[in-house]
C-alpha positions as CSV (number, residue, x, y, z in Angstrom):
1,M,22.4,14.9,4.5
2,K,22.1,10.8,5.3
3,D,24.6,9.5,8.0
4,R,26.8,6.8,7.5
5,H,24.4,4.1,9.0
6,S,21.4,5.1,6.4
7,Q,24.0,5.1,3.4
8,S,25.0,1.7,4.4
9,H,21.2,0.3,4.7
10,A,20.6,2.1,1.6
11,R,23.3,-0.2,-0.2
12,I,22.2,-2.9,1.3
13,Y,18.6,-2.3,-0.2
14,W,19.6,-1.5,-3.3
15,K,21.6,-4.9,-3.5
16,I,18.6,-7.0,-2.9
17,L,16.5,-4.9,-5.2
18,T,18.7,-5.0,-8.1
19,G,20.3,-8.3,-7.3
20,N,17.6,-10.4,-7.7
21,T,16.4,-12.4,-10.3
22,V,13.4,-10.3,-11.9
23,R,10.4,-12.1,-14.1
24,P,7.2,-10.5,-15.2
25,I,4.3,-11.6,-14.9
26,Y,2.6,-10.5,-18.4
27,T,-1.3,-8.9,-17.5
28,D,-4.3,-8.5,-20.4
29,V,-6.3,-6.5,-17.8
30,D,-7.1,-2.9,-18.6
31,L,-8.3,-0.7,-15.6
32,S,-8.7,2.4,-16.7
33,G,-12.5,2.5,-16.4
34,R,-12.0,2.5,-12.5
35,V,-10.9,6.0,-12.4
36,R,-12.3,8.7,-11.9
37,S,-13.2,11.8,-14.2
38,T,-10.6,13.8,-12.4
39,G,-7.9,11.2,-12.7
40,F,-7.2,10.9,-9.2
41,D,-8.8,8.5,-7.0
42,A,-11.1,5.5,-8.3
43,L,-14.6,4.4,-8.3
44,P,-16.0,2.2,-5.3
45,L,-16.6,-1.8,-6.3
46,E,-20.2,-2.0,-7.5
47,S,-20.3,-5.8,-6.7
48,P,-17.2,-6.9,-4.8
49,P,-16.2,-11.0,-5.7
50,D,-17.2,-13.7,-3.2
51,Y,-14.5,-14.7,-1.0
52,A,-12.9,-18.1,-2.3
53,E,-10.5,-20.1,-0.7
54,L,-6.9,-21.2,-2.1
55,D,-7.8,-24.6,-4.0
56,E,-11.3,-23.1,-5.5
57,L,-9.3,-20.2,-6.8
58,V,-6.5,-22.4,-8.6
59,T,-8.6,-25.4,-9.2
60,T,-12.0,-24.0,-10.3
61,L,-11.2,-20.4,-11.1
62,N,-8.0,-20.9,-12.8
63,F,-6.0,-18.4,-10.7
64,K,-2.4,-18.6,-11.5
65,L,-0.2,-19.5,-8.0
66,I,2.9,-17.6,-8.2
67,R,5.5,-19.1,-5.7
68,S,7.6,-16.8,-3.4
69,R,11.4,-18.1,-4.2
70,P,14.4,-16.4,-2.8
71,G,16.6,-14.3,-4.6
72,I,13.2,-13.9,-7.1
73,C,11.3,-10.6,-8.0
74,H,8.3,-10.1,-9.8
75,V,6.9,-7.4,-11.4
76,L,3.6,-6.8,-13.1
77,V,3.7,-5.7,-16.6
78,D,1.0,-4.8,-19.2
79,R,1.5,-6.8,-22.3
80,K,0.1,-4.0,-24.3
81,T,2.1,-1.1,-23.2
82,R,4.8,-3.3,-21.3
83,K,4.2,-0.4,-18.0
84,I,5.4,-1.8,-14.9
85,W,2.2,-1.5,-12.6
86,G,3.5,-3.4,-9.5
87,V,5.9,-5.4,-7.7
88,L,6.6,-8.6,-5.9
89,A,9.6,-7.5,-4.0
90,G,10.7,-10.0,-1.5
91,S,11.7,-8.9,1.9
92,C,14.5,-6.6,3.2
93,W,15.9,-9.4,4.8
94,A,16.7,-11.8,1.6
95,Q,16.8,-14.6,3.6
96,K,15.2,-17.7,3.1
97,L,11.9,-18.7,4.9
98,D,10.3,-22.4,5.7
99,R,7.5,-22.7,7.4
100,V,5.7,-21.6,10.0
101,G,8.0,-19.6,12.2
102,L,11.0,-22.0,11.7
103,D,13.3,-19.3,10.0
104,L,11.7,-16.1,10.3
105,P,14.6,-13.0,10.7
106,E,14.5,-11.9,14.2
107,D,13.1,-8.7,13.2
108,V,9.8,-10.5,12.3
109,H,9.6,-11.7,15.4
110,I,10.6,-8.1,17.2
111,A,7.7,-6.6,14.8
112,N,5.2,-9.0,15.7
113,A,5.9,-8.6,19.3
114,I,5.2,-4.6,19.1
115,I,2.3,-5.3,17.2
116,E,1.1,-7.8,19.3
117,A,1.7,-5.6,22.5
118,G,0.2,-2.7,20.6
119,R,-2.8,-4.5,20.2
120,E,-3.2,-5.0,23.8
121,E,-3.0,-1.7,24.5
122,L,-5.7,-0.8,22.3
123,E,-7.8,-3.5,23.6
124,H,-6.9,-2.3,27.2
125,Y,-8.1,1.4,26.8
126,N,-10.8,0.1,24.4
127,C,-9.4,1.6,21.4
128,V,-10.5,-0.8,19.6
129,S,-11.7,0.1,15.9
130,E,-14.8,0.0,14.1
131,S,-15.4,-2.4,11.4
132,N,-13.2,-1.5,8.1
133,G,-15.3,-2.6,5.6
134,R,-11.9,-4.8,4.8
135,G,-12.3,-7.8,7.5
136,D,-12.8,-8.6,11.2
137,F,-9.5,-7.2,12.7
138,M,-8.4,-4.3,14.3
139,T,-6.5,-1.4,12.6
140,Q,-5.1,1.9,13.5
141,P,-4.0,4.4,10.4
142,T,-1.7,7.6,11.2
143,G,0.3,10.3,9.4
144,F,-2.2,12.7,7.1
145,S,-4.6,12.3,4.4
146,D,-6.9,14.1,2.4
147,G,-10.9,13.7,1.3
148,G,-13.6,11.4,3.4
149,G,-14.9,14.7,4.7
150,R,-12.2,16.7,5.0
151,V,-11.8,20.0,3.3
152,H,-8.0,20.1,3.4
153,P,-5.3,17.8,4.3
154,T,-5.1,16.7,7.8
155,N,-3.4,14.3,10.6
156,F,-5.1,11.6,11.3
157,S,-6.9,12.4,14.8
158,T,-6.0,9.6,17.3
159,R,-7.0,9.1,21.1
160,P,-3.7,9.4,23.3
161,A,-3.2,5.5,23.9
162,V,-3.6,5.4,20.1
163,R,-1.0,7.6,19.8
164,R,1.5,5.7,22.0
165,V,0.8,2.7,20.1
166,M,1.8,4.3,16.7
167,A,4.6,5.8,17.6
168,T,6.4,2.9,19.5
169,V,5.7,1.2,15.5
170,T,7.2,4.4,13.4
171,E,9.5,5.1,15.8
172,H,11.3,1.4,15.7
173,R,14.1,0.9,13.7
174,V,12.5,-2.6,12.2
175,F,9.7,0.0,11.3
176,K,11.6,2.3,10.0
177,R,14.0,-0.7,8.1
178,L,10.2,-1.8,6.5
179,A,9.3,1.8,5.2
180,W,12.5,2.4,3.9
181,F,12.3,-1.0,2.1
182,M,9.4,-0.3,0.4
183,A,10.3,3.6,-0.8
184,A,13.5,1.7,-2.3
185,A,11.3,-0.7,-4.3
186,M,9.2,1.9,-5.8
187,R,12.1,4.3,-6.5
188,T,13.6,1.1,-7.9
189,W,11.1,0.0,-10.1
190,S,9.1,3.5,-11.1
191,P,11.5,6.2,-10.0
192,E,9.4,8.6,-11.9
193,L,6.0,8.2,-10.0
194,Y,7.9,8.0,-7.3
195,Q,9.5,11.3,-7.1
196,H,6.0,12.7,-8.4
197,M,4.6,11.1,-5.4
198,Q,7.2,12.7,-3.5
199,N,7.1,16.3,-4.8
200,T,3.3,16.2,-3.9
201,V,3.2,15.3,-0.6
202,L,6.6,17.4,0.1
203,A,4.3,20.3,-1.5
204,A,1.1,19.3,0.8
205,Q,3.9,19.8,4.1
206,N,5.2,22.9,2.6
207,N,2.0,24.3,2.5
208,N,1.0,23.0,6.2
209,P,4.1,22.4,8.2
210,R,1.8,20.9,10.7
211,L,1.3,17.7,8.6
212,R,3.2,14.7,9.9
213,R,4.5,11.7,7.8
214,P,5.0,8.1,9.8
215,F,8.4,7.9,8.3
216,K,11.0,10.5,7.4
217,Q,12.6,7.3,5.0
218,S,9.2,7.3,3.0
219,H,7.2,9.1,0.8
220,W,3.9,8.1,1.5
221,P,1.9,10.5,4.1
222,A,-0.3,7.5,5.7
223,L,0.5,4.2,7.5
224,T,-2.0,1.6,8.4
225,V,-1.1,-1.2,10.6
226,N,-3.6,-3.7,10.7
227,F,-3.3,-5.5,14.7
228,G,-4.8,-9.2,13.7
229,P,-4.8,-11.0,15.4
230,R,-6.1,-12.8,12.1
231,T,-5.5,-10.2,9.2
232,I,-7.1,-12.0,6.7
233,C,-8.5,-8.9,4.2
234,L,-12.3,-9.3,1.8
235,P,-12.0,-8.6,-1.7
236,H,-12.3,-4.9,-2.1
237,V,-10.2,-1.8,-3.6
238,D,-9.1,0.8,-1.8
239,F,-11.0,3.7,-4.4
240,L,-9.8,6.5,-2.5
241,N,-6.2,6.0,-2.9
242,F,-3.8,8.1,-5.7
243,A,-5.4,5.9,-8.7
244,A,-2.0,5.2,-10.4
245,G,0.3,5.1,-7.0
246,W,1.4,2.2,-5.2
247,C,0.8,1.2,-2.4
248,G,3.3,-0.8,0.0
249,I,1.9,-3.8,2.2
250,T,4.1,-5.9,4.1
251,A,3.1,-9.2,5.8
252,L,3.8,-9.9,9.2
253,G,2.9,-12.5,12.2
254,D,3.8,-15.7,12.1
255,F,1.6,-18.3,9.9
256,D,1.9,-21.6,7.3
257,W,2.5,-18.9,4.2
258,K,2.2,-22.1,1.9
259,R,-1.2,-22.9,3.2
260,G,-2.8,-19.3,3.6
261,G,-2.1,-15.5,3.9
262,H,-1.8,-15.5,0.1
263,L,-2.4,-12.1,-1.6
264,V,-5.3,-12.5,-4.2
265,L,-5.3,-10.1,-7.2
266,W,-8.9,-10.7,-8.2
267,E,-9.0,-9.0,-11.9
268,L,-5.3,-10.3,-12.9
269,K,-6.6,-13.9,-11.5
270,L,-3.5,-14.1,-9.5
271,V,-3.0,-16.1,-6.2
272,I,0.5,-14.7,-4.4
273,E,2.1,-16.8,-1.7
274,F,2.8,-13.5,1.2
275,P,5.2,-15.1,3.6
276,P,6.0,-13.2,6.9
277,G,8.7,-9.8,6.2
278,H,7.9,-9.9,2.3
279,T,6.6,-6.7,0.8
280,V,4.4,-6.2,-2.5
281,L,3.7,-2.7,-4.1
282,I,0.4,-2.6,-6.2
283,P,-2.2,0.2,-7.2
284,S,-4.6,-0.6,-4.6
285,A,-7.2,1.7,-5.6
286,L,-8.1,-0.2,-9.0
287,V,-7.2,-4.1,-8.1
288,T,-9.4,-5.7,-6.4
289,H,-8.0,-7.5,-3.8
290,S,-8.0,-10.0,-0.6
291,N,-6.2,-12.7,1.6
292,I,-6.3,-16.6,2.0
293,N,-7.6,-17.3,5.6
294,V,-5.2,-18.5,8.1
295,A,-5.2,-21.1,11.2
296,D,-7.3,-20.0,14.1
297,S,-3.9,-20.9,15.7
298,E,-1.8,-18.3,13.7
299,T,-1.4,-14.5,13.8
300,R,-1.4,-12.5,10.3
301,Y,-0.6,-8.5,10.3
302,S,-0.1,-6.4,7.8
303,F,1.8,-2.8,7.5
304,T,0.8,-0.6,4.6
305,Q,1.8,2.9,3.5
306,Y,-0.3,4.5,1.1
307,A,-1.4,8.3,0.0
308,A,-5.1,9.5,-0.7
309,G,-6.0,10.5,-4.4
310,S,-7.6,13.7,-3.0
311,L,-4.1,14.6,-1.5
312,F,-3.3,15.0,-4.9
313,R,-6.1,17.1,-6.1
314,S,-5.6,19.4,-3.6
315,V,-2.1,20.2,-4.5
316,A,-2.8,20.4,-8.2
317,N,-5.4,22.8,-7.2
318,G,-3.6,25.3,-5.0
319,S,-4.3,23.7,-1.7
320,K,-8.1,23.9,-2.4
321,T,-10.9,21.3,-3.0
322,N,-12.7,21.5,-6.7
323,K,-16.0,23.3,-5.0
324,A,-13.7,25.6,-3.3
325,L,-11.9,26.1,-7.0
326,F,-14.9,26.0,-8.5
327,E,-16.6,29.1,-6.4
328,E,-13.6,31.3,-6.6
329,R,-13.4,31.0,-10.5
330,K,-17.4,31.2,-10.4
331,M,-17.4,28.5,-13.1
332,T,-21.0,27.6,-14.5
333,R,-22.0,23.7,-14.4
334,A,-21.1,23.8,-18.2
335,Q,-17.9,24.6,-16.7
336,T,-17.1,23.1,-14.0
337,K,-18.3,19.8,-16.1
338,A,-15.8,20.3,-18.8
339,W,-12.9,21.2,-16.6
340,L,-13.2,17.9,-14.8
341,E,-13.2,16.3,-18.4
342,S,-10.3,17.9,-19.5
343,S,-8.2,16.4,-16.6
344,T,-5.1,14.9,-17.8
345,A,-3.9,13.6,-14.2
346,W,-4.7,10.1,-14.9
347,E,-2.9,10.0,-18.3
348,D,-0.1,12.2,-16.7
349,S,0.5,9.2,-13.8
350,V,0.3,6.5,-16.5
351,D,2.9,8.2,-18.8
352,M,5.6,8.0,-15.2
353,L,5.1,4.1,-15.3
354,R,8.2,2.7,-16.0
355,V,8.6,0.2,-19.5
356,W,9.8,-2.8,-18.9
357,T,12.6,-4.1,-21.3
């Protein structure tokens, strides 16, 4: 049962999410060709686009600039099916932001300080992560995942210093609030897919009670904190994530969000103003995304929740890898191919997306 504090925050987030003016952004891009035959995860990019600055994207490449305005929420809508594929949810603090640091909510300053202290501790104990293929910044995950060499879902294995830093994040009220707001946004704009993801994650935890979600307030099994100091992602897709699932991203730091830090969605040809404290939810396995650079004197961090596609495959297979399932059933190569091609996981997930009316 939720306590009164939890119920109060739930009411506040519901009011923010449903009280905003909602504007659709219509898209005409079919991304189903990116999905693997099993329907759970996606294919890697063969040739990512080159990084481009804001002026080039808007003036030369004709990307549409989506401005951040208080009280306005945008949903990404497929023009043909009217399915909602993502949401620019705004801020759980619902405050107007000016330029650099002038009007940042106090909780954003607190989050920034925690991340800065965490980065210093990780550097002190030489826990600097290796190149992540997304950009030149420090990153650390927590929670649990599947795939990537794992034969079953497991918690991320980390050094004691990393565990301390990540526990400071996940146990602090500011980050709990961000996690909850992300989950509330997904539950509002894609309730069926939210429920499917939650049921799958809980099933994985029931199969292995040692698996730990970063936040009880959230259905996502994994969290990555990008410690910066300037988290600028190069164009990429998170192809190992659940294909139809939404990844929640919150921008943090202290930067001029009119000049930099924007979220770029390449196939959709969108450049989105992304102020500190604001949250977006996108299918990060399918849409190529990146950020616009910020000044050397500025900081930019991000807080991301997500779920691996292999986790959904494992639960669907009764906690088995495809290979183990095929061996158990003594399937021939032809039977294996037919089984993979008969998967409706992708179609079933798309059917769960909410329709814009």
